[in-house]
C-alpha positions in Angstrom: 81.6 73.7 112.3 79.9 76.3 115.8 81.8 79.1 115.8 82.1 82.4 118.3 80.1 84.8 116.0 79.8 87.8 114.9 75.7 89.0 116.0 74.0 90.4 112.8 77.4 89.1 110.3 74.9 86.7 108.7 77.7 84.8 109.9 79.1 82.9 113.0 82.8 84.6 113.2 83.9 87.0 116.0 85.2 90.2 114.2 85.2 93.5 115.0 85.6 97.0 112.9 89.2 99.1 113.8 87.9 102.8 112.1 89.7 104.2 114.8 91.0 106.7 112.9 87.7 107.8 111.9 85.9 107.1 115.2 88.7 106.8 117.9 86.1 103.5 119.3 86.5 100.0 118.9 83.2 98.0 118.9 83.9 94.3 119.2 80.8 92.1 119.1 81.9 88.9 120.3 79.9 86.1 120.4 80.4 83.9 123.8 82.9 86.2 125.2 83.3 89.4 127.4 85.3 91.7 129.1 83.9 93.5 132.2 86.7 94.5 134.9 89.9 97.3 133.8 92.8 97.4 134.8 93.3 98.6 138.5 93.9 102.1 139.4 96.7 101.2 141.0 98.5 99.0 138.1 101.5 99.7 136.2 99.6 99.4 132.8 97.1 101.9 133.8 99.7 104.1 135.3 102.4 104.1 131.9 101.7 107.6 130.1 102.6 105.8 127.2 99.9 103.8 127.3 96.8 105.1 124.8 93.2 103.8 125.4 89.9 103.2 123.6 86.8 101.4 124.2 85.6 98.0 123.4 81.7 97.0 123.6 81.5 93.1 123.8 78.2 91.3 124.1 77.9 87.1 124.5 75.0 84.9 123.0 76.2 81.8 124.8 74.9 80.7 128.5 78.7 81.2 130.2 82.0 82.5 129.2 85.3 83.8 130.7 87.4 86.4 129.2 90.0 87.6 129.6 92.6 90.7 129.2 96.0 90.5 129.9 97.9 93.3 129.7 102.0 93.9 130.9 101.7 90.3 132.9 97.9 92.0 134.2 95.0 89.6 134.3 91.4 91.0 134.1 88.9 88.6 133.7 85.3 88.3 133.9 82.4 85.8 133.6 79.6 86.6 131.6 76.4 85.0 130.6 74.1 85.1 127.6 72.6 88.5 126.5 74.9 90.5 128.7 76.8 93.7 127.3 79.9 95.1 128.6 82.2 98.2 127.5 85.6 98.3 129.2 89.0 100.4 127.9 91.9 98.7 125.9 95.2 99.7 125.1 95.0 101.5 121.6 99.0 101.7 121.1 100.2 98.6 123.4 100.1 95.0 122.5 97.9 93.1 124.8 96.3 89.3 124.7 93.0 88.0 124.7 91.4 85.1 125.8 88.6 83.4 125.5 86.7 80.4 127.0 83.0 79.1 126.6 81.9 76.4 128.9 82.4 73.4 127.2 85.3 74.6 124.7 89.2 74.8 125.5 90.2 78.4 126.1 91.6 80.4 122.5 94.4 82.8 123.0 95.4 85.1 120.4 97.9 88.5 120.6 96.9 91.4 119.6 98.4 94.0 116.9 99.5 97.8 117.5 98.9 100.1 117.2 95.0 99.6 116.7 94.6 102.2 113.9 96.8 99.9 111.9 95.4 96.6 112.3 93.1 94.9 109.8 89.2 96.1 109.9 88.0 93.8 110.8 89.4 90.2 112.0 88.2 86.8 112.4 88.6 84.5 116.1 87.3 81.3 115.6 86.5 78.5 118.0 85.3 75.0 116.5 83.7 71.8 117.4 87.2 70.0 117.5 87.6 72.3 120.8 84.6 71.2 122.3 84.7 68.9 125.9 82.6 66.2 124.9 80.3 64.9 127.7 80.4 61.4 128.6 79.1 59.7 132.1 81.4 58.0 134.5 83.1 54.8 133.1 84.1 52.0 134.8 87.9 51.5 135.5 89.5 50.0 132.2 91.0 46.8 132.2 94.0 45.9 130.2 93.6 44.7 126.1 96.1 44.0 124.0 95.8 46.9 121.0 96.8 47.0 117.6 99.6 49.5 116.5 98.5 52.1 115.1 99.9 54.3 112.4 100.6 57.6 113.8 98.8 60.4 113.3 99.3 63.3 112.2 100.1 66.7 114.5 96.7 68.7 114.9 95.8 71.6 113.5 96.0 74.8 115.7 92.9 76.0 117.1 90.7 79.2 115.4 92.0 78.0 111.9 90.2 77.2 108.9 91.4 74.5 106.7 93.7 75.0 103.7 94.0 73.4 100.9 97.1 73.8 98.4 99.2 77.1 98.6 100.0 79.0 95.7 102.3 82.1 95.3 103.1 84.3 93.1 106.7 86.6 93.5 107.6 89.4 91.3 110.6 91.8 92.0 112.2 94.4 89.4 115.7 96.2 90.4 116.4 97.1 86.2 114.3 98.5 83.9 114.2 97.7 80.0 114.2 101.9 80.1 117.1 103.1 81.4 115.5 106.5 82.5 113.2 104.4 85.4 115.6 104.6 88.2 117.3 101.6 89.1 116.1 99.5 92.4 119.4 97.6 94.5 118.5 94.9 95.9 114.6 95.0 94.4 115.2 91.6 92.0 117.1 89.7 95.1 114.7 90.4 98.0 111.8 88.1 95.5 114.7 85.7 94.6 115.4 85.1 98.6 111.6 85.1 99.4 110.9 82.9 96.7 113.3 80.8 97.9 112.0 80.0 101.2 108.9 79.8 100.4 109.8 76.3 98.3 112.7 75.5 100.5 111.5 72.2 102.6 112.7 74.2 106.1 110.9 76.8 104.8 107.4 77.5 103.6 107.4 74.3 102.2 105.3 75.1 99.2 105.4 73.1 96.3 107.8 74.4 93.5 105.0 73.6 90.6 102.3 76.1 92.6 105.0 78.9 92.6 106.1 81.6 89.8 108.7 83.6 89.8 109.3 86.7 87.5 112.4 89.0 88.0 113.7 91.9 85.7 113.6 91.4 82.5 111.0 88.3 82.7 108.6 90.5 85.1 106.7 92.0 81.9 103.4 93.5 81.7 102.1 90.8 79.6 103.6 88.1 82.1 102.3 89.5 85.4 98.6 89.4 83.7 99.3 85.9 82.8 100.2 85.0 86.0 97.2 86.9 87.9 94.5 86.8 85.5 95.1 82.3 84.2 97.4 81.0 86.2 96.3 81.6 89.9 92.6 80.6 88.5 93.8 77.2 89.4 93.6 78.2 92.9 90.5 76.3 94.6 88.3 78.5 97.4 90.2 76.9 100.2 93.4 77.3 99.1 96.2 80.2 100.1 97.2 82.6 97.6 100.2 84.9 98.3 101.3 87.9 95.9 104.6 89.6 96.5 105.9 92.4 94.4 108.9 94.3 95.5 109.8 97.3 92.9 108.3 100.5 91.5 104.7 101.9 91.9 103.6 105.0 90.5 100.5 107.4 89.7 100.4 108.2 86.0 101.2 111.7 86.1 100.9 114.9 88.5 97.6 115.5 86.4 96.2 112.2 87.1 96.8 111.0 90.5 94.3 108.8 90.8 95.3 106.4 88.1 97.8 104.1 89.8 100.2 101.7 88.9 103.2 98.9 89.4 105.8 99.6 87.2 106.9 96.1 85.3 110.7 95.6 83.1 108.9 97.2 79.9 107.2 100.0 81.3 107.7 102.7 79.5 109.5 106.0 81.1 107.3 108.8 79.6 104.3 106.4 78.6 103.1 105.0 82.0 99.5 104.8 81.3 100.2 102.5 78.6 102.8 100.6 79.6 102.3 100.0 83.4 100.6 97.4 85.2 97.1 98.9 86.4 96.4 98.9 90.1 92.6 98.4 89.1 93.7 95.1 86.8 94.9 93.8 90.0 91.9 94.3 91.7 90.1 92.6 88.7 92.4 89.4 88.8 91.3 89.0 93.0 87.6 89.7 92.5 87.1 87.8 89.0 89.9 85.5 88.5 91.0 84.4 91.5 88.8 82.1 93.9 91.1 81.6 96.7 89.4 82.9 99.9 92.1 83.5 101.6 94.7 85.9 99.5 98.0 88.1 101.3 99.4 90.8 98.9 102.9 91.6 100.5 104.1 95.3 98.3 107.8 96.6 98.7 106.9 98.6 96.1 109.4 102.2 96.5 107.4 105.1 95.1 110.2 108.0 95.4 108.5 110.8 93.7 106.5 109.0 90.6 108.2 107.6 87.3 108.4 110.4 84.6 109.3 113.7 83.6 105.7 115.0 84.3 107.1 114.4 88.3 110.5 116.1 87.0 108.6 119.6 85.8 106.6 119.6 89.2 109.4 118.7 91.2 111.1 122.1 89.8 107.9 124.0 89.8 106.7 123.4 93.7 109.4 121.6 94.6 107.4 118.4 96.3 105.2 115.9 94.7 103.1 113.6 96.4 103.2 109.8 94.8 102.2 108.5 98.3 98.8 107.2 96.8 100.3 104.0 95.5 100.2 102.7 99.3 96.6 103.4 99.2 96.0 102.5 96.5 97.7 98.8 97.1 95.3 99.1 100.5 92.3 99.6 98.6 92.5 96.0 96.8 91.7 94.9 100.5 87.8 95.4 99.5 88.1 93.5 96.4 86.9 90.5 99.2 86.6 88.5 102.4 89.7 87.1 103.1 92.1 89.5 101.3 94.8 91.0 103.3 97.4 94.0 101.8 100.7 93.9 103.6 102.7 97.1 102.5 106.4 98.4 103.1 105.6 102.0 104.5 102.6 104.5 105.0 101.4 107.1 102.6 104.2 109.5 101.4 107.1 107.5 103.1 109.6 105.9 101.0 110.6 102.7 100.9 114.5 101.8 102.1 117.3 99.7 101.3 120.6 98.8 102.2 123.4 96.3 102.7 123.4 96.4 106.3 120.0 94.6 106.1 120.8 90.9 105.5 123.6 91.6 103.1 121.7 93.8 101.0 117.6 93.8 100.9 115.1 96.4 101.6 114.2 96.9 105.7 110.7 95.7 105.1 111.6 92.2 103.4 114.1 91.8 105.2 112.2 91.3 108.2 109.0 89.3 106.4 112.0 87.1 106.3 113.7 87.1 109.4 110.0 86.9 111.1 108.8 84.5 108.8 111.9 82.1 110.0 110.7 82.4 113.5 111.9 85.6 115.3 108.1 86.0 114.7 106.4 83.3 116.6 105.6 84.9 120.0 103.3 82.1 121.0 106.3 79.4 120.7 104.2 77.1 119.4 106.4 76.6 116.0 103.9 78.4 113.7 104.0 82.1 112.6 100.6 83.5 112.4 99.4 86.6 110.2 99.3 88.4 113.5 102.3 87.9 114.6 104.3 88.5 111.1 102.7 91.7 111.0 103.3 93.3 115.0 106.6 91.7 114.2 107.9 93.3 110.7 106.2 96.6 112.2 107.8 96.9 115.5 111.0 95.9 113.3 111.1 98.4 110.5 109.5 101.3 112.5 112.8 100.9 115.1 115.4 100.6 111.9 114.2 103.0 110.6 113.4 105.5 113.4 109.8 105.6 112.3 110.6 106.9 108.9 109.3 103.7 107.6 106.0 102.5 109.2 104.9 99.2 107.4 100.9 99.2 106.9 98.3 96.2 106.5 94.7 96.3 105.8 91.8 93.5 105.0 89.1 91.4 106.4 91.1 88.1 107.6 91.9 85.3 109.9 94.7 86.8 112.2 95.7 83.2 113.0 96.2 82.4 109.4 99.5 80.2 109.8 102.4 81.6 106.9 105.1 79.5 108.6 105.4 76.2 110.6 
């Protein structure tokens, strides 16, 4: 497969880092495509005071490539030759669409997520040989020849996506805990049950039931979670897709050991999280050593309302507040376990994950919009597919609107934004 690729990456892929929080600059190294023209000085986009701008640098290693940027319906484009470099301004907090058309290839278009600060560190934009136009000599006018009937052909795979083998899923939801001192969650188990139902539905995800496992409440023990992550998901091959969904509590070990992070299984002990919780580093070990799939999506609707254990209660009494939001950062750090691992969390650091009956009759707001997005509302391009980029943009916007910016979902990882999650 020939692809538009990142120069200096060792692989032919178009990737760009987005360390906006650290640098305030976005660098894009796009093989075979580039953008030169910026919005005109009298354009509505440029005059919009709500739009913040950042810089994008691109370089072409193809002979001729047309690159197009669309902001609020305005198109700016350029033809760039091999070895040419351009620096442009792009929206930092506003959606826009990018399209590339190397000479001899069909155009590839993809919407960009917003805001860029919460985009993945890098992402991949591929154009394969299957999208290349063949150069053929002129042919004489056709003459009629009877043709045998041909069997129906499968629908072509959308451009830019790499082939996926089997699809696997582990779904975990814990509302009630064996130790009644651990606060109960109203809808965590229901969230997981409905998500699993969508995965295995013929009208939904279409996952084979034999390739999915669900653990709810008393079934979600630390031992069962470890078995599924360390052994059962070990069946997945490199070309397969794996989804891991968790809805429940997450917590640091204690105020004195806030770097030790855990998911809270059903059989956790309120006073002994260190020995009965499910360590975050065990999930990292599973991703690095046991799960061979190169496409792994972790969806975590984890509540961390102040930490689990009496030590957090005493600390709150003494100083008034405990920061337990390291759980979100710990989940995002899992995305560094390998290329193709993406982590989508329900909230940012030090934010609470909200749940209420007003969302779908009883859901966490994050999972509620995950489900609505997968059911088609996130299909911005109207191509009957929901990609990872479309879902993350949709969920981020809807959750922030529904909670008045009190809860802001985050996504991190190195992955293909055109990865199809629903069709």
